[in-house]
C-alpha positions in Angstrom: 8.0 -9.4 -11.7 7.2 -8.4 -8.2 4.6 -6.0 -6.9 5.8 -2.7 -5.5 3.5 -2.8 -2.5 3.3 -6.2 -0.7 0.2 -7.2 1.2 0.0 -5.4 4.5 1.7 -2.3 3.1 0.4 1.1 4.3 -0.3 3.3 1.2 -2.1 6.5 0.3 -4.0 7.4 -2.8 -2.2 10.0 -4.9 -5.4 12.1 -5.1 -5.5 12.9 -1.4 -4.3 12.1 2.1 -6.4 9.1 2.9 -4.4 6.1 4.0 -5.1 2.4 3.7 -3.7 -1.1 3.8 -3.1 -3.4 0.9 -5.3 -6.4 1.5 -4.7 -8.2 -1.9 -2.4 -7.9 -4.8 -3.4 -8.8 -8.4 -0.6 -9.7 -10.8 -1.6 -11.0 -14.2 1.1 -11.4 -16.8 1.8 -8.1 -18.6 -1.2 -6.3 -17.2 -0.5 -3.6 -14.7 -0.4 -4.8 -11.1 -3.6 -3.9 -9.2 -4.2 -3.6 -5.5 -7.3 -4.1 -3.3 -7.1 -1.5 -0.5 -8.9 -1.2 2.8 -9.0 2.5 3.6 -9.0 4.2 7.0 -12.6 5.3 6.4 -13.7 1.7 6.2 -14.2 1.6 2.4 -12.5 -0.9 0.1 -11.5 -0.3 -3.5 -9.3 -1.5 -6.3 -6.4 0.6 -7.7 -3.6 0.3 -10.1 -0.1 0.7 -8.8 0.4 4.1 -10.5 -2.5 5.5 -8.4 -0.9 4.6 -5.0 2.2 5.8 -3.1 3.8 4.8 0.2 2.1 6.5 3.1 4.0 8.7 5.4 2.8 7.3 8.7 4.1 7.7 12.3 4.4 4.0 12.8 4.9 2.2 9.5 4.0 -1.5 9.6 6.3 -2.7 6.9 9.9 -2.3 5.6 11.0 -0.3 8.6 13.0 -1.4 11.7 14.2 1.0 14.3 17.6 0.4 15.6 17.8 0.3 19.4 20.4 2.6 20.9 22.8 0.9 23.3 
């Protein structure tokens, strides 16, 4: 079982537009995967996977490579 958001992923909380970075992933057997997030406002908090979504950022840091045009 792998986590949806690897460490370093840029995510947002489903309740609003604040964005943050996954700094730690907690996987424990059958328990829901949890994430420790460092938010843009400087706060840190723990969230379950269902509370987070991929952030729509101008320059994503993960899972995106731009093809160079030749």
